[in-house]
C-alpha positions in Angstrom: -23.5 -18.7 2.8 -25.8 -16.2 4.6 -26.4 -13.1 2.5 -25.3 -9.8 3.7 -28.0 -7.2 4.0 -27.8 -4.0 2.1 -27.5 -1.9 5.2 -24.3 -3.6 6.2 -22.9 -3.0 2.7 -23.9 0.6 2.9 -22.0 1.0 6.2 -19.0 -0.6 4.6 -19.0 1.9 1.7 -19.3 4.8 4.1 -16.3 3.4 6.1 -14.4 3.2 2.8 -15.4 6.8 2.0 -14.1 8.0 5.4 -10.9 5.9 4.8 -10.5 7.7 1.4 -10.8 11.1 3.0 -8.3 10.3 5.7 -5.9 8.9 3.0 -6.3 12.1 1.0 -5.5 14.2 4.0 -2.5 12.1 4.8 -1.2 12.3 1.2 -1.6 16.1 1.3 0.3 16.3 4.6 3.0 14.0 3.4 3.6 16.1 0.3 3.4 19.4 2.2 6.0 18.3 4.8 8.2 16.9 2.0 8.1 20.2 0.2 8.6 22.2 3.4 11.5 20.0 4.7 13.3 20.0 1.4 13.2 23.8 1.1 14.1 24.2 4.8 17.0 21.8 4.9 17.9 21.2 1.2 18.3 17.5 2.1 16.4 14.4 1.0 17.5 12.3 4.0 14.8 13.6 6.4 12.1 12.7 3.9 13.4 9.1 3.7 13.5 9.0 7.5 9.8 9.9 7.6 9.0 7.0 5.2 11.0 4.6 7.4 9.5 5.7 10.7 6.0 5.4 9.2 6.6 1.7 8.4 8.8 0.8 11.3 5.9 0.0 13.8 4.4 -2.6 11.4 7.9 -4.0 10.7 8.6 -4.5 14.3 5.3 -5.5 15.8 2.7 -5.8 13.0 1.6 -9.3 14.0 0.8 -8.2 17.5 -1.9 -5.8 16.1 -3.8 -8.9 15.0 -4.4 -10.0 18.6 -6.0 -6.7 19.5 -8.1 -6.8 16.3 -9.4 -10.3 17.0 -10.1 -9.7 20.7 -11.9 -6.3 20.5 -14.7 -4.9 18.5 -13.5 -3.8 15.1 -15.3 -0.4 15.3 -13.4 0.3 18.5 -10.0 -0.5 16.9 -10.8 1.7 13.9 -12.1 4.5 16.2 -8.9 4.5 18.3 -6.7 4.3 15.2 -8.4 7.4 13.8 -8.3 9.2 17.1 -4.6 8.4 17.5 -3.7 9.8 14.1 -5.8 12.9 14.8 -3.8 13.4 18.0 -0.6 13.2 15.9 -2.0 15.9 13.6 -2.9 18.1 16.6 0.7 17.8 18.0 2.1 18.7 14.7 -0.1 21.8 14.4 0.8 22.9 17.9 4.5 22.5 17.2 4.2 24.8 14.2 2.0 27.3 16.0 4.1 27.5 19.2 7.5 27.1 17.6 8.8 23.9 19.1 8.8 21.8 15.8 11.9 19.6 15.3 12.8 16.6 13.2 12.9 14.2 16.2 9.4 15.4 17.2 8.2 14.9 13.6 9.6 11.4 13.5 8.0 10.6 16.9 4.6 11.8 15.5 5.1 9.8 12.3 5.9 6.7 14.4 2.7 7.2 16.4 0.6 7.5 13.3 2.4 4.5 11.7 1.4 2.5 14.9 -2.2 3.5 14.4 -2.1 2.6 10.7 -0.7 -0.8 11.8 -4.1 -1.5 13.4 -6.3 0.2 10.9 -5.4 -1.6 7.7 -5.9 -5.2 9.0 -9.0 -4.2 10.9 -10.5 -2.8 7.6 -9.8 -6.1 5.9 -11.7 -8.0 8.7 -14.6 -5.5 8.5 -14.8 -6.1 4.7 -15.0 -9.9 5.3 -17.6 -9.3 8.0 -19.9 -7.1 5.9 -19.7 -8.8 2.5 -20.7 -12.2 1.1 -18.4 -14.4 -1.0 -20.1 -13.1 -4.2 -19.6 -9.5 -3.2 -16.0 -9.5 -2.1 -14.1 -9.1 -5.4 -16.2 -6.1 -6.4 -16.0 -4.4 -3.0 -12.3 -5.0 -2.7 -11.9 -3.6 -6.3 -13.8 -0.4 -5.2 -11.6 -0.2 -2.2 -8.5 -0.4 -4.4 -9.5 2.7 -6.2 -9.0 4.8 -3.1 -5.2 4.9 -3.1 -4.6 5.9 -6.7 -7.5 8.4 -6.6 -5.9 10.1 -3.6 -2.7 10.1 -5.6 -4.4 12.0 -8.4 -6.4 14.4 -6.2 -3.8 15.2 -3.6 -1.3 17.1 -5.9 -4.1 19.2 -7.3 -5.3 20.1 -3.8 -1.7 21.0 -2.7 -1.3 23.3 -5.7 -4.5 25.1 -4.7 -4.2 25.1 -0.9 -0.5 25.2 0.0 0.0 28.9 -0.7 -3.1 30.2 1.1 -3.1 27.7 4.0 0.6 26.9 4.4 1.8 23.6 6.0 -0.1 24.3 9.2 -3.4 24.7 7.4 -2.8 21.5 5.4 -2.1 19.5 8.6 -5.3 20.9 10.2 -7.3 19.7 7.2 -5.6 16.3 7.6 -6.6 16.2 11.3 -10.2 17.1 10.4 -10.5 14.1 8.1 -9.4 11.8 10.9 -11.9 13.5 13.2 -14.7 13.1 10.7 -14.0 9.4 10.4 -13.9 9.0 14.2 -17.3 10.8 14.5 -18.8 8.6 11.9 -17.6 5.4 13.6 -19.2 6.6 16.8 -22.6 6.6 15.0 -22.5 3.0 13.7 -22.4 -0.5 15.1 -20.9 -3.6 13.5 -22.1 -7.2 13.7 -19.3 -8.4 15.9 -20.5 -6.1 18.7 -23.9 -7.8 18.7 -22.3 -11.3 18.8 -19.6 -11.0 21.4 -20.1 -14.6 22.5 -19.4 -15.9 19.0 -16.0 -14.2 18.8 -14.1 -17.3 19.7 -11.4 -19.3 17.8 -12.9 -21.9 15.5 -13.0 -25.3 17.1 -10.7 -26.8 14.5 -8.1 -24.1 15.4 -8.2 -24.7 19.2 -5.9 -21.8 19.8 -6.0 -19.2 22.6 -7.1 -15.7 21.4 -3.9 -14.2 22.7 -1.7 -16.5 20.6 0.3 -14.2 18.3 1.2 -17.1 16.0 -2.3 -18.4 15.3 -2.5 -16.7 11.9 1.0 -17.9 10.9 0.2 -21.5 12.0 -3.1 -21.4 10.1 -1.2 -20.4 6.9 1.4 -23.0 7.4 -1.2 -25.7 8.0 -3.1 -24.9 4.8 0.1 -24.2 2.8 -0.7 -20.5 2.3 2.7 -19.4 3.5 4.1 -20.0 0.0 1.6 -17.5 -1.4 2.7 -15.0 1.2 6.3 -15.5 0.2 5.4 -14.9 -3.5 3.6 -11.7 -2.6 6.5 -10.5 -0.4 9.0 -11.1 -3.3 6.8 -9.2 -5.8 6.2 -6.4 -3.2 10.0 -6.1 -2.6 10.7 -5.8 -6.3 7.9 -3.2 -6.9 8.3 -0.7 -4.2 11.9 0.4 -4.5 11.9 0.3 -8.3 8.7 2.3 -8.7 10.1 5.0 -6.3 12.9 5.5 -8.9 10.4 6.2 -11.7 10.8 10.0 -11.4 14.6 9.8 -11.5 14.4 7.4 -14.4 12.1 9.6 -16.5 13.9 12.8 -15.7 17.3 11.2 -16.5 16.1 9.7 -19.7 14.3 12.8 -21.0 16.9 15.3 -19.5 13.9 17.4 -18.5 11.9 18.1 -15.4 8.5 19.4 -16.5 5.4 18.1 -18.0 7.1 14.8 -18.8 7.3 13.8 -15.1 3.8 15.0 -14.4 2.5 13.0 -17.3 4.2 9.8 -16.3 3.0 10.1 -12.7 -0.5 10.7 -13.9 -0.3 7.6 -16.1 1.0 5.7 -13.1 -2.0 6.6 -10.9 -4.4 6.3 -13.8 -3.3 2.7 -14.5 -3.8 1.7 -10.9 -7.2 3.4 -10.8 -8.3 1.7 -14.1 -7.2 -1.7 -12.8 -9.3 -1.2 -9.7 -12.3 -0.2 -11.8 -11.9 -3.4 -13.9 -12.3 -5.5 -10.7 -15.3 -3.4 -9.6 -16.9 -3.8 -13.0 -16.3 -7.5 -13.5 -17.5 -8.2 -9.9 -16.3 -11.7 -9.3 -13.5 -14.0 -10.5 -13.5 -17.7 -10.4 -9.8 -18.4 -9.8 -8.3 -15.6 -7.8 -4.8 -17.0 -7.7 -4.6 -17.4 -11.4 -6.0 -13.9 -12.0 -3.4 -12.4 -9.6 -0.6 -14.4 -11.2 -1.6 -13.5 -14.8 -1.6 -9.8 -13.7 1.8 -10.1 -12.2 3.0 -11.7 -15.4 1.8 -8.6 -17.3 3.5 -6.3 -14.8 6.8 -8.2 -15.2 6.6 -7.9 -19.0 5.8 -4.2 -18.8 8.8 -3.6 -16.5 11.0 -4.8 -19.3 9.1 -2.7 -21.8 9.4 0.4 -19.5 13.2 -0.2 -19.3 13.6 -0.2 -23.1 11.2 2.3 -24.6 12.2 6.0 -25.1 10.3 9.2 -24.7 7.8 10.4 -22.1 4.7 9.3 -24.0 5.9 5.7 -24.4 7.3 5.7 -20.8 3.9 6.9 -19.5 1.8 4.4 -21.4 4.1 1.5 -20.5 4.0 2.5 -16.8 0.2 2.7 -17.0 0.0 -0.9 -18.3 2.6 -1.9 -15.6 0.4 -0.5 -12.8 -3.0 -1.7 -14.2 -2.7 -5.3 -12.9 -1.5 -4.4 -9.4 -4.8 -3.4 -7.8 -6.4 -6.4 -9.5 -3.9 -8.6 -7.7 -4.3 -6.7 -4.4 -8.1 -7.2 -4.6 -7.7 -10.9 -5.4 -5.4 -11.4 -2.4 -7.8 -9.6 -0.1 -10.8 -11.6 -1.2 -8.8 -14.8 -1.1 -7.7 -14.5 2.5 -11.0 -13.0 3.6 -12.6 -16.2 2.3 -10.0 -18.6 3.6 -9.2 -17.3 7.1 -11.5 -18.3 10.0 -13.3 -15.2 11.3 -11.7 -15.5 14.8 -8.2 -15.2 13.5 -8.6 -12.9 10.5 -7.0 -10.0 12.4 -3.8 -12.0 12.9 -3.8 -13.3 9.4 -4.1 -9.8 7.9 -1.8 -8.3 10.4 0.9 -10.8 9.4 0.3 -10.0 5.7 0.5 -6.2 6.5 3.8 -6.8 8.4 5.2 -8.8 5.5 4.3 -6.0 3.0 5.8 -3.3 5.2 9.0 -5.2 5.8 9.5 -6.1 2.2 8.8 -2.6 1.0 11.2 -1.1 3.6 13.9 -3.6 2.7 13.3 -2.6 -0.9 13.9 1.1 -0.2 17.0 0.4 1.8 18.7 -2.0 -0.6 17.7 -1.3 -4.2 18.7 2.4 -4.1 22.3 1.7 -3.0 22.4 -1.2 -5.5 21.8 1.3 -8.3 23.9 4.1 -6.9 27.0 2.0 -5.8 27.0 -1.0 -8.2 24.9 -0.8 -11.3 25.3 2.8 -12.3 29.0 3.0 -11.6 29.5 -0.1 -13.7 27.7 1.5 -16.5 29.7 4.7 -16.2 33.0 2.7 -16.4 31.8 0.8 -19.5 31.8 -2.6 -17.8 29.7 -5.3 -19.5 28.6 -3.0 -22.4 26.5 -5.8 -24.0 24.4 -5.9 -20.8 23.8 -2.2 -20.7 23.5 -1.5 -24.4 19.7 -1.9 -24.5 19.2 1.0 -22.1 20.6 3.5 -24.6 21.0 6.4 -22.1 24.0 5.8 -19.9 22.6 8.3 -17.3 19.8 5.8 -16.4 21.2 2.5 -17.7 21.7 1.2 -14.1 18.0 1.8 -13.3 17.0 0.2 -16.6 19.0 -2.9 -15.8 17.3 -3.1 -12.4 13.8 -2.7 -14.1 14.6 -5.6 -16.5 15.9 -7.9 -13.8 12.9 -7.1 -11.6 10.6 -7.8 -14.6 12.2 -11.2 -15.2 12.0 -12.3 -11.6 8.3 -11.1 -11.3 7.5 -13.1 -14.4 9.2 -16.2 -12.9 7.2 -15.8 -9.7 4.0 -15.2 -11.6 4.4 -18.3 -13.7 5.3 -20.4 -10.7 2.2 -19.2 -8.8 0.0 -19.7 -11.8 0.9 -23.3 -12.3 0.9 -24.0 -8.6 -2.5 -22.3 -8.0 -4.2 -25.6 -6.9 -1.5 -26.3 -4.4 -1.9 -22.8 -3.0 -5.5 -23.5 -2.2 
């Protein structure tokens, strides 16, 4: 394989830095709007609507983004994505300054920014494949996996310092400036695909038109990779809704809302950050599917531990170990598909993966919450199946504990299946 020069790798790291700043601004805006909306309306439903509208574009049309990514220069796609999100921030600031803010307007802006993100994430995956060699990908993807948990650690601290003096308008302005900074940087660089426009054709063995939305899906079906996508989707479904209940579970278990929740959330982000650092430190893994599967097995086990231990300290440390393998698995998945997918259809492959993840996470939010609220928790309160709920100890959260245990068992089963079928998965 042709080695990647250090200048290309340096450009990639700078793109990742800009991505991190944009993500930090987005997390700050999301937290600020959540705080502002809750104290303005005293309702949680608008916050849930924001999350849904952010993921809705990818759910409905995520695969279509892959066509654009494969047909046009990746830098242009990233540039327009940042510019579109900056426009959303400007509209939001103007609505606050001129007094025409409304929830429908906010949801429309969130939908716009979600549409831009739908292009951004798969495009960044293809850029990573373009600017790294096979030997570099695990380390680079590990470093990239540190961005999300690091933003999760830094954003609350920034909000605590900046929210009072700047207000929500100032926070949104800061967010818009991060997108603007990323766009300015992208104007100053060039990526290899711009210098090789004539080479950006579908590989001969694919023989598919560039506009074919199903090229990525057919590729995965042909090489039996769709099974791996299903495994990832199932795990993603079980992770998202359950982890969103962590605050409720800890507060219900400890009967307190204070340092206990802050400690558990810190452990959660610290675990994910540590897992990403492990990938970056090790650098390269021989069998990515087995590493991913072994990590999921640990996560499944720790779900059961998290459901049974008591006290914020043990809850925090068990959640840290639960989160630690997840960025490892994400990095392995990214490296695996970056190596397997032909360059000409990588946009469609990663767009389909992104659409699968957004769909599974949204379905998780919509289904697991009602399952706990209307089925599991009422059954515990009525004393039904006491032998099944007895391990939870605290009736106030026994429904969530049962869900955690069930999720852990299913994740363990998926992990073991993927581990022993790793050769058939490619």
